Structures are given as C-alpha cells and as structure tokens.
Backbone as CSV, one residue per row, in Angstrom:
resi,resn,N_x,N_y,N_z,CA_x,CA_y,CA_z,C_x,C_y,C_z
1,MET,-12.864,1.316,5.574,-12.422,-0.031,5.271,-11.724,-0.045,3.925
2,LYS,-12.313,0.590,2.887,-11.695,0.664,1.587,-10.371,1.376,1.668
3,ASP,-10.327,2.479,2.432,-9.080,3.260,2.529,-7.986,2.437,3.179
4,SER,-8.308,1.668,4.216,-7.277,0.890,4.909,-6.749,-0.205,4.001
5,THR,-7.613,-0.805,3.154,-7.158,-1.837,2.216,-6.219,-1.233,1.194
6,TRP,-6.601,-0.072,0.702,-5.762,0.640,-0.277,-4.414,0.964,0.302
7,MET,-4.391,1.425,1.552,-3.134,1.816,2.182,-2.252,0.610,2.407
8,ARG,-2.860,-0.603,2.677,-2.041,-1.782,2.916,-1.415,-2.320,1.641
9,MET,-1.945,-1.932,0.415,-1.375,-2.398,-0.843,-0.024,-1.755,-1.083
10,SER,0.825,-2.486,-1.743,2.156,-1.935,-2.036,2.023,-0.826,-3.065
11,PRO,2.968,0.079,-3.155,2.914,1.157,-4.166,2.786,0.610,-5.576
12,VAL,3.466,-0.514,-5.881,3.403,-1.088,-7.231,1.989,-1.584,-7.538
13,ALA,1.342,-2.238,-6.567,-0.015,-2.736,-6.762,-0.988,-1.605,-6.969
14,ARG,-0.801,-0.508,-6.112,-1.701,0.645,-6.282,-1.560,1.242,-7.682
15,LEU,-0.323,1.318,-8.223,-0.076,1.889,-9.547,-0.741,1.022,-10.630
16,ALA,-0.585,-0.317,-10.494,-1.153,-1.232,-11.482,-2.672,-1.109,-11.524
17,THR,-3.277,-0.975,-10.339,-4.742,-0.846,-10.283,-5.205,0.422,-10.983
18,GLY,-4.490,1.517,-10.745,-4.859,2.799,-11.360,-4.711,2.758,-12.868
19,VAL,-3.621,2.170,-13.362,-3.390,2.096,-14.800,-4.425,1.211,-15.465
20,GLY,-4.780,0.073,-14.799,-5.788,-0.829,-15.357,-7.121,-0.141,-15.527
21,GLY,-7.499,0.663,-14.552,-8.784,1.378,-14.643,-8.770,2.360,-15.805
22,ALA,-7.661,3.066,-15.941,-7.558,4.051,-17.028,-7.608,3.349,-18.379
23,ALA,-6.936,2.176,-18.457,-6.925,1.439,-19.732,-8.319,0.957,-20.084
24,ALA,-9.065,0.505,-19.097,-10.431,0.032,-19.342,-11.297,1.155,-19.876
25,VAL,-11.122,2.356,-19.283,-11.897,3.511,-19.751,-11.530,3.828,-21.197
26,ALA,-10.237,3.745,-21.525,-9.780,4.057,-22.884,-10.344,3.059,-23.887
27,VAL,-10.337,1.757,-23.522,-10.862,0.724,-24.416,-12.346,0.932,-24.652
28,LEU,-13.088,1.267,-23.586,-14.526,1.495,-23.705,-14.812,2.687,-24.610
29,ALA,-14.033,3.748,-24.467,-14.234,4.954,-25.289,-13.972,4.643,-26.759
30,ALA,-12.920,3.862,-27.027,-12.582,3.517,-28.409,-13.687,2.683,-29.047
31,ALA,-14.253,1.743,-28.271,-15.332,0.906,-28.782,-16.543,1.741,-29.146
32,CYS,-16.868,2.720,-28.317,-18.017,3.592,-28.594,-17.783,4.387,-29.871
33,ALA,-16.550,4.930,-29.988,-16.242,5.749,-31.162,-16.312,4.906,-32.422
34,SER,-15.781,3.665,-32.347,-15.798,2.786,-33.508,-17.221,2.427,-33.900
35,GLY,-18.072,2.135,-32.950,-19.466,1.793,-33.218,-20.192,2.942,-33.874
36,GLY,-19.937,4.186,-33.443,-20.612,5.353,-34.004,-20.205,5.554,-35.451
37,SER,-18.910,5.352,-35.745,-18.424,5.549,-37.092,-19.031,4.522,-38.041
38,SER,-19.138,3.275,-37.613,-19.668,2.216,-38.455,-21.131,2.452,-38.799
39,SER,-21.937,2.858,-37.835,-23.360,3.024,-38.082,-23.628,4.240,-38.957
40,SER,-22.752,5.247,-38.939,-23.009,6.436,-39.737,-22.633,6.217,-41.196
41,SER,-21.745,5.220,-41.501,-21.343,5.017,-42.880,-22.339,4.143,-43.649
42,SER,-23.119,3.329,-42.976,-24.045,2.431,-43.659,-25.112,3.158,-44.468
43,PRO,-25.801,4.174,-43.911,-26.828,4.860,-44.696,-26.247,5.508,-45.940
44,ALA,-25.020,6.023,-45.851,-24.423,6.680,-47.004,-24.224,5.677,-48.128
45,ALA,-23.760,4.473,-47.791,-23.540,3.454,-48.817,-24.859,3.035,-49.444
46,ALA,-25.881,2.870,-48.634,-27.181,2.455,-49.162,-27.750,3.521,-50.080
47,GLY,-27.553,4.779,-49.696,-28.068,5.874,-50.515,-27.424,5.880,-51.881
48,GLY,-26.114,5.599,-51.950,-25.426,5.585,-53.231,-26.001,4.524,-54.140
49,GLY,-26.301,3.346,-53.578,-26.846,2.264,-54.389,-28.204,2.620,-54.944
50,ALA,-29.048,3.234,-54.132,-30.396,3.584,-54.575,-30.327,4.605,-55.696
51,SER,-29.372,5.554,-55.588,-29.245,6.592,-56.599,-28.862,5.986,-57.941
52,SER,-27.922,5.009,-57.931,-27.495,4.390,-59.173,-28.644,3.625,-59.819
53,ALA,-29.420,2.900,-59.015,-30.518,2.109,-59.564,-31.582,3.013,-60.162
54,GLY,-31.828,4.161,-59.525,-32.874,5.062,-60.003,-32.518,5.730,-61.307
55,ALA,-31.223,5.704,-61.706,-30.814,6.391,-62.917,-30.944,5.526,-64.158
56,SER,-31.385,4.273,-64.025,-31.462,3.365,-65.195,-32.783,3.411,-65.897
57,GLY,-33.458,3.608,-66.624,-34.704,3.672,-67.306,-34.560,4.388,-68.614
58,SER,-35.182,3.928,-69.608,-35.107,4.600,-70.896,-36.369,4.336,-71.696
59,GLY,-36.630,5.216,-72.687,-37.773,5.013,-73.554,-37.329,4.239,-74.779
60,SER,-38.130,4.315,-75.860,-37.737,3.622,-77.073,-38.286,4.359,-78.286
61,THR,-37.669,4.123,-79.431,-38.134,4.652,-80.708,-38.713,3.482,-81.488
62,VAL,-39.957,3.608,-81.922,-40.639,2.525,-82.630,-40.734,2.846,-84.119
63,ILE,-40.352,1.883,-84.949,-40.570,1.983,-86.388,-41.591,0.914,-86.762
64,THR,-42.685,1.350,-87.387,-43.765,0.436,-87.749,-44.162,0.683,-89.196
65,THR,-45.347,0.256,-89.600,-45.768,0.405,-90.995,-47.171,0.982,-91.101
66,ALA,-47.439,1.568,-92.269,-48.768,2.094,-92.590,-49.063,1.722,-94.035
67,SER,-50.326,1.888,-94.439,-50.726,1.489,-95.794,-51.423,2.618,-96.539
68,SER,-51.294,2.564,-97.867,-52.014,3.474,-98.756,-52.250,2.728,-100.064
69,SER,-52.829,3.398,-101.055,-53.045,2.756,-102.361,-51.714,2.398,-103.019
70,ALA,-50.626,3.040,-102.577,-49.304,2.770,-103.144,-48.615,1.596,-102.472
71,GLY,-49.217,1.042,-101.430,-48.617,-0.090,-100.733,-48.297,0.226,-99.284
72,THR,-47.424,-0.575,-98.705,-47.045,-0.445,-97.291,-45.673,0.206,-97.176
73,PHE,-45.514,1.094,-96.185,-44.237,1.774,-95.980,-44.057,2.095,-94.505
74,LEU,-42.865,2.552,-94.162,-42.522,2.776,-92.761,-43.042,4.095,-92.219
75,THR,-43.394,4.077,-90.930,-43.699,5.297,-90.170,-43.066,5.125,-88.790
76,ASP,-43.126,6.172,-87.986,-42.724,5.996,-86.591,-43.923,5.493,-85.797
77,GLY,-43.744,5.312,-84.499,-44.803,4.749,-83.671,-46.055,5.598,-83.563
78,SER,-45.943,6.899,-83.881,-47.123,7.764,-83.800,-47.783,7.961,-85.161
79,GLY,-47.273,7.285,-86.202,-47.900,7.372,-87.519,-47.328,8.439,-88.422
80,ARG,-46.182,9.014,-88.061,-45.549,10.017,-88.927,-44.715,9.319,-89.994
81,ALA,-44.828,9.767,-91.236,-44.065,9.190,-92.337,-42.572,9.417,-92.130
82,VAL,-41.770,8.431,-92.522,-40.314,8.573,-92.497,-39.783,8.327,-93.908
83,TYR,-38.694,8.988,-94.236,-38.169,8.979,-95.600,-36.694,8.598,-95.629
84,LEU,-36.243,8.152,-96.809,-34.816,8.008,-97.080,-34.437,9.088,-98.104
85,TRP,-33.148,9.408,-98.177,-32.659,10.399,-99.140,-31.664,9.720,-100.067
86,VAL,-31.894,9.811,-101.365,-31.061,9.139,-102.347,-29.604,9.602,-102.281
87,LYS,-29.375,10.813,-101.818,-28.015,11.350,-101.782,-27.140,10.693,-100.707
88,ASP,-27.750,10.087,-99.702,-26.969,9.425,-98.646,-26.200,8.239,-99.217
89,THR,-25.012,8.027,-98.679,-24.192,6.883,-99.084,-24.094,5.907,-97.922
90,GLY,-24.559,4.657,-98.136,-24.553,3.687,-97.050,-25.401,4.194,-95.896
91,ASN,-24.890,4.029,-94.666,-25.661,4.494,-93.510,-25.171,5.848,-93.005
92,THR,-24.434,6.594,-93.843,-23.934,7.915,-93.455,-24.865,8.998,-93.977
93,SER,-25.330,9.869,-93.085,-26.229,10.950,-93.483,-25.448,12.099,-94.109
94,SER,-25.951,12.592,-95.240,-25.364,13.762,-95.901,-26.214,15.005,-95.663
95,CYS,-27.279,14.858,-94.870,-28.225,15.955,-94.640,-27.917,16.663,-93.323
96,THR,-27.324,17.843,-93.420,-26.993,18.639,-92.234,-27.437,20.087,-92.456
97,GLY,-27.280,20.914,-91.462,-27.599,22.334,-91.590,-29.037,22.583,-91.977
98,ALA,-29.235,23.388,-93.048,-30.586,23.733,-93.500,-31.347,22.493,-93.937
99,CYS,-30.632,21.535,-94.506,-31.280,20.290,-94.930,-31.906,19.587,-93.730
100,ALA,-31.159,19.483,-92.638,-31.677,18.809,-91.441,-32.804,19.602,-90.793
101,GLY,-32.872,20.904,-91.067,-33.988,21.698,-90.563,-35.277,21.362,-91.288
102,ALA,-35.167,21.136,-92.610,-36.340,20.791,-93.409,-36.668,19.309,-93.327
103,TRP,-35.618,18.485,-93.136,-35.778,17.035,-93.063,-35.118,16.543,-91.775
104,PRO,-35.782,16.712,-90.645,-35.183,16.338,-89.357,-34.904,14.834,-89.290
105,PRO,-33.733,14.456,-88.798,-33.435,13.021,-88.669,-34.336,12.355,-87.634
106,VAL,-34.662,11.094,-87.859,-35.370,10.293,-86.860,-34.298,9.838,-85.874
107,THR,-34.331,10.390,-84.672,-33.286,10.086,-83.696,-33.698,8.942,-82.773
108,ALA,-32.696,8.244,-82.279,-32.939,7.091,-81.416,-33.074,7.540,-79.974
109,THR,-34.197,7.211,-79.350,-34.418,7.473,-77.933,-34.452,6.128,-77.226
110,GLY,-33.414,5.812,-76.474,-33.336,4.499,-75.842,-33.158,3.422,-76.899
111,THR,-33.905,2.334,-76.796,-33.806,1.251,-77.759,-34.636,1.562,-78.995
112,VAL,-34.304,0.930,-80.105,-35.064,1.074,-81.346,-35.771,-0.251,-81.591
113,THR,-37.094,-0.216,-81.723,-37.867,-1.446,-81.869,-38.699,-1.439,-83.137
114,ALA,-39.008,-2.626,-83.622,-39.817,-2.789,-84.831,-41.218,-3.242,-84.466
115,SER,-42.189,-2.797,-85.249,-43.578,-3.187,-85.043,-44.231,-3.314,-86.409
116,GLY,-45.452,-3.849,-86.458,-46.154,-3.971,-87.727,-45.352,-4.809,-88.705
117,GLY,-45.203,-4.305,-89.941,-44.471,-5.031,-90.975,-42.992,-4.718,-91.022
118,ALA,-42.493,-3.880,-90.110,-41.066,-3.541,-90.091,-40.257,-4.736,-89.587
119,THR,-39.042,-4.881,-90.098,-38.172,-5.999,-89.736,-37.124,-5.549,-88.727
120,ALA,-37.110,-6.173,-87.553,-36.205,-5.756,-86.478,-34.741,-5.825,-86.887
121,SER,-34.373,-6.852,-87.649,-32.961,-7.010,-88.018,-32.483,-5.957,-89.007
122,ASP,-33.410,-5.235,-89.643,-33.026,-4.161,-90.567,-32.844,-2.823,-89.856
123,LEU,-33.224,-2.755,-88.591,-33.085,-1.511,-87.835,-31.674,-1.364,-87.276
124,GLY,-31.223,-0.143,-87.198,-29.918,0.151,-86.607,-29.824,1.639,-86.316
125,THR,-28.646,2.120,-86.025,-28.424,3.555,-85.811,-27.101,3.957,-86.453
126,THR,-26.973,5.225,-86.737,-25.720,5.799,-87.219,-25.454,7.072,-86.430
127,THR,-24.199,7.394,-86.197,-23.857,8.590,-85.435,-23.677,9.772,-86.387
128,ARG,-24.453,10.827,-86.168,-24.382,12.019,-87.006,-23.190,12.894,-86.612
129,SER,-22.911,13.887,-87.423,-21.761,14.759,-87.171,-21.878,15.520,-85.851
130,ASP,-23.132,15.709,-85.360,-23.307,16.401,-84.078,-23.328,15.428,-82.897
131,GLY,-23.085,14.147,-83.157,-23.020,13.169,-82.077,-24.321,12.470,-81.758
132,THR,-25.445,12.915,-82.334,-26.724,12.259,-82.061,-26.831,10.948,-82.843
133,LYS,-27.671,10.042,-82.336,-27.886,8.753,-82.978,-29.124,8.837,-83.870
134,GLN,-28.936,8.542,-85.159,-30.046,8.564,-86.108,-30.440,7.133,-86.445
135,VAL,-31.753,6.895,-86.493,-32.257,5.565,-86.808,-32.012,5.258,-88.285
136,THR,-31.585,4.029,-88.569,-31.428,3.570,-89.946,-32.306,2.337,-90.168
137,TYR,-32.651,2.127,-91.447,-33.404,0.923,-91.815,-32.784,0.380,-93.085
138,ASP,-32.320,-0.861,-93.036,-31.576,-1.451,-94.155,-30.439,-0.511,-94.565
139,ARG,-29.816,0.075,-93.547,-28.676,1.002,-93.681,-29.045,2.373,-94.239
140,HIS,-30.303,2.680,-94.442,-30.707,4.020,-94.874,-30.993,4.888,-93.651
141,PRO,-30.328,6.032,-93.484,-30.734,6.966,-92.421,-32.176,7.425,-92.691
142,LEU,-32.977,7.503,-91.639,-34.387,7.878,-91.779,-34.618,9.323,-91.356
143,TYR,-35.581,9.974,-92.047,-35.881,11.387,-91.801,-37.388,11.609,-91.743
144,TYR,-37.767,12.676,-91.042,-39.123,13.216,-91.129,-39.088,14.351,-92.150
145,TYR,-40.272,14.833,-92.530,-40.353,16.037,-93.362,-41.079,17.109,-92.572
146,ALA,-40.442,18.272,-92.426,-41.020,19.353,-91.621,-42.348,19.841,-92.201
147,GLY,-42.559,19.625,-93.492,-43.793,20.083,-94.125,-44.993,19.181,-93.892
148,ASP,-44.773,17.992,-93.350,-45.911,17.109,-93.035,-46.672,17.671,-91.841
149,SER,-47.990,17.664,-91.944,-48.805,18.250,-90.873,-48.938,17.342,-89.660
150,GLY,-48.555,16.089,-89.795,-48.657,15.161,-88.667,-48.840,13.744,-89.169
151,ALA,-49.375,12.885,-88.314,-49.597,11.480,-88.681,-50.542,11.379,-89.870
152,GLY,-50.264,10.438,-90.776,-51.147,10.200,-91.910,-50.892,11.073,-93.115
153,THR,-49.854,11.903,-93.094,-49.530,12.740,-94.253,-48.113,12.451,-94.733
154,ALA,-47.923,12.571,-96.063,-46.608,12.314,-96.664,-46.356,13.304,-97.788
155,SER,-46.431,14.576,-97.468,-46.274,15.596,-98.501,-44.835,15.729,-98.991
156,GLY,-43.893,15.070,-98.311,-42.506,15.113,-98.774,-42.195,14.069,-99.821
157,GLN,-43.128,13.157,-100.089,-42.894,12.068,-101.030,-42.539,12.586,-102.422
158,GLY,-41.392,12.133,-102.953,-40.975,12.513,-104.302,-40.290,13.857,-104.401
159,SER,-40.120,14.559,-103.277,-39.450,15.859,-103.305,-37.991,15.687,-103.748
160,ASP,-37.463,16.708,-104.445,-36.051,16.668,-104.803,-35.299,17.844,-104.175
161,SER,-35.776,18.281,-103.027,-35.110,19.391,-102.343,-33.701,18.999,-101.913
162,PHE,-32.803,19.966,-101.944,-31.379,19.798,-101.603,-30.656,18.865,-102.578
163,GLY,-31.212,18.766,-103.782,-30.469,18.124,-104.859,-30.651,16.646,-105.067
164,ALA,-31.582,16.003,-104.385,-31.805,14.570,-104.602,-33.193,14.189,-104.106
165,LYS,-33.678,13.054,-104.562,-35.032,12.621,-104.250,-35.172,12.114,-102.817
166,TRP,-36.377,12.352,-102.265,-36.779,11.836,-100.951,-37.942,10.883,-101.172
167,TRP,-37.804,9.663,-100.646,-38.830,8.657,-100.852,-39.254,8.030,-99.528
168,LEU,-40.506,7.586,-99.491,-40.951,6.727,-98.409,-40.194,5.399,-98.508
169,VAL,-40.196,4.621,-97.425,-39.389,3.403,-97.363,-40.295,2.182,-97.179
170,SER,-40.130,1.188,-98.025,-40.928,-0.034,-97.902,-40.354,-0.915,-96.797
171,PRO,-41.132,-1.893,-96.299,-40.617,-2.796,-95.265,-39.402,-3.612,-95.718
172,SER,-39.196,-3.724,-97.033,-38.032,-4.453,-97.543,-36.788,-3.569,-97.581
173,GLY,-36.966,-2.262,-97.332,-35.843,-1.334,-97.341,-35.680,-0.579,-98.636
174,SER,-36.494,-0.872,-99.647,-36.395,-0.163,-100.921,-37.233,1.113,-100.888
175,ASP,-36.989,1.988,-101.859,-37.758,3.232,-101.904,-39.125,2.997,-102.533
176,VAL,-40.097,3.761,-102.060,-41.458,3.714,-102.597,-41.604,4.944,-103.480
177,THR,-41.727,4.753,-104.793,-41.725,5.888,-105.718,-43.118,6.298,-106.191
178,ALA,-44.131,5.545,-105.804,-45.498,5.890,-106.206,-45.950,7.163,-105.506
179,SER,-46.931,7.802,-106.048,-47.454,9.032,-105.467,-48.261,8.736,-104.201
180,VAL,-47.888,9.404,-103.116,-48.591,9.250,-101.833,-48.644,10.623,-101.174
181,SER,-49.824,11.022,-100.741,-49.922,12.282,-100.002,-50.555,12.081,-98.632
182,SER,-51.390,11.043,-98.513,-51.990,10.719,-97.222,-52.141,9.206,-97.131
183,PHE,-52.301,8.709,-95.916,-52.383,7.263,-95.723,-53.086,6.941,-94.420
184,THR,-53.434,5.681,-94.258,-54.094,5.203,-93.047,-53.052,4.793,-92.025
185,VAL,-53.153,5.328,-90.829,-52.203,5.001,-89.767,-52.593,3.676,-89.138
186,SER,-51.635,2.745,-89.063,-51.892,1.448,-88.446,-52.064,1.606,-86.948
187,GLY,-52.723,0.650,-86.334,-52.938,0.710,-84.892,-51.883,-0.025,-84.104
188,SER,-50.748,-0.330,-84.724,-49.732,-1.143,-84.046,-48.516,-0.333,-83.634
189,GLY,-48.670,0.971,-83.520,-47.522,1.816,-83.214,-46.926,1.633,-81.848
190,THR,-47.585,0.880,-80.978,-47.035,0.671,-79.638,-46.398,-0.704,-79.511
191,GLY,-45.910,-1.225,-80.610,-45.326,-2.565,-80.608,-44.236,-2.740,-79.575
192,THR,-44.080,-3.956,-79.085,-43.087,-4.223,-78.051,-42.042,-5.223,-78.530
193,ALA,-41.667,-5.137,-79.788,-40.633,-6.036,-80.308,-39.321,-5.769,-79.580
194,PRO,-38.450,-6.789,-79.451,-37.182,-6.582,-78.753,-36.291,-5.602,-79.473
195,ALA,-35.314,-5.043,-78.752,-34.399,-4.079,-79.344,-33.688,-4.716,-80.530
196,ALA,-33.541,-3.946,-81.606,-32.945,-4.501,-82.808,-31.445,-4.269,-82.839
197,PRO,-30.671,-5.257,-83.272,-29.235,-5.048,-83.433,-28.978,-4.215,-84.668
198,ALA,-27.807,-3.591,-84.757,-27.469,-2.813,-85.938,-27.413,-3.755,-87.140
199,SER,-27.951,-3.307,-88.256,-27.981,-4.156,-89.438,-26.585,-4.347,-90.011
200,SER,-26.298,-5.542,-90.509,-25.013,-5.808,-91.120,-25.138,-5.858,-92.647
201,LYS,-26.345,-5.554,-93.149,-26.559,-5.616,-94.577,-25.881,-4.437,-95.268
202,ALA,-25.270,-4.674,-96.405,-24.532,-3.610,-97.071,-25.252,-3.089,-98.300
203,GLY,-26.345,-3.716,-98.696,-27.008,-3.325,-99.920,-27.785,-2.045,-99.790
204,GLY,-27.965,-1.319,-100.881,-28.767,-0.110,-100.893,-30.191,-0.457,-101.233
205,GLY,-31.131,0.484,-100.989,-32.512,0.184,-101.259,-33.095,1.064,-102.332
206,TRP,-32.300,1.981,-102.907,-32.852,2.831,-103.941,-32.253,2.481,-105.283
207,SER,-32.907,2.977,-106.372,-32.401,2.672,-107.698,-31.217,3.573,-108.023
C-alpha cells in the first residue's frame, strides 16, 4: 500500500519529500551538537569563578604597644621590639645590605593594623629598594634587631651600629632614649583595628 502511494506521487513530490526528511535530520543533528557544546562550557566558566574567589585572602601585620620603666613604646603583634634609625630621612629607609641583616625591616603582610596604644593614622608603608613593603610609623621605617632574643627584649636600644642611633618608638612617633633592655609584653597583640591609611604627616620623631 505504501509503495503504491509512493509510485502514484509525481517525481517532484517524491523529491520534495526526500529532501524534507534529510533537512529534518540535519536540523535535529545540529540541535544536538549545539546542546552538547553549551552544557560543556558551563562547568568551565564556573570553575574559573571559584578559582578567582579562592585566591583572595590575606593576613595582617599588627603594631601595638608594650610598657617598661622607661614608658610605653611600639612592638609588633607578638611582642617583639621595633626600632627607628636616626639616619633615615623621612619615610625612606637607608638600611640595606649588611645593615638590613642586623636590623631586619618590619615588612607588611597584607593589611597593617594598630592595637594597644598605637595610632592607626600614623601607620603606613614605604617601598624598599628590593620592592618589599616596609611598615612605617609617623613616617619612620620600622626595624627589628637581630640580636633580640624574642618578645620582651630590647637589646638594640641605644645602639649606634652602622653610624647612627637606633631607638625604640613611642606611640607619639618620637624616639625613646631611656635605657631599656627588657619589658612586659601587652596582651593586646591580636588587635583587630581597621587597616590604616598611609600617614600624611611630614614631621620627624627624633631629635
């Protein structure tokens, strides 16, 4: 019955029917291919977004205060004494090479925050010759002393190594010239003060 109907159709009708079937198959194949391509690109895009979000996180450098018979002065968040060097001009560090080996700069890790008696607006950073960011306070670059045994010691106080004096730093930004060798570490080293903007103050803190 199907064959007799087909035979009764004109040649043009038979051709149109055959072409229509082929076109339908082609359209269906294209739709499948398009659907497969779309679904395979979505996971890749999502993965890229997750990777970017996972790369954002940072720590912080805390500057706080400690006390001794000589008064209050700055330390880092773990209670290590920090110093200024009289030879520095403004917020530019003059301590490099062997000097930086003996007096390592206090470097900025993530944000720089103030705690205890330290003033957030006096905190900032300066870029050293090697590209690292050094913490400043009232525009003084801050340093550790390699000779300190750890938290609560300040054996670098009053040293004149490398041709100029090294002093502890008061919360006002001035140098502390009194004799200090050890001190009580404050319990506020984990302060959560907001990130401090770079200081715009131009004054020096040493005599």
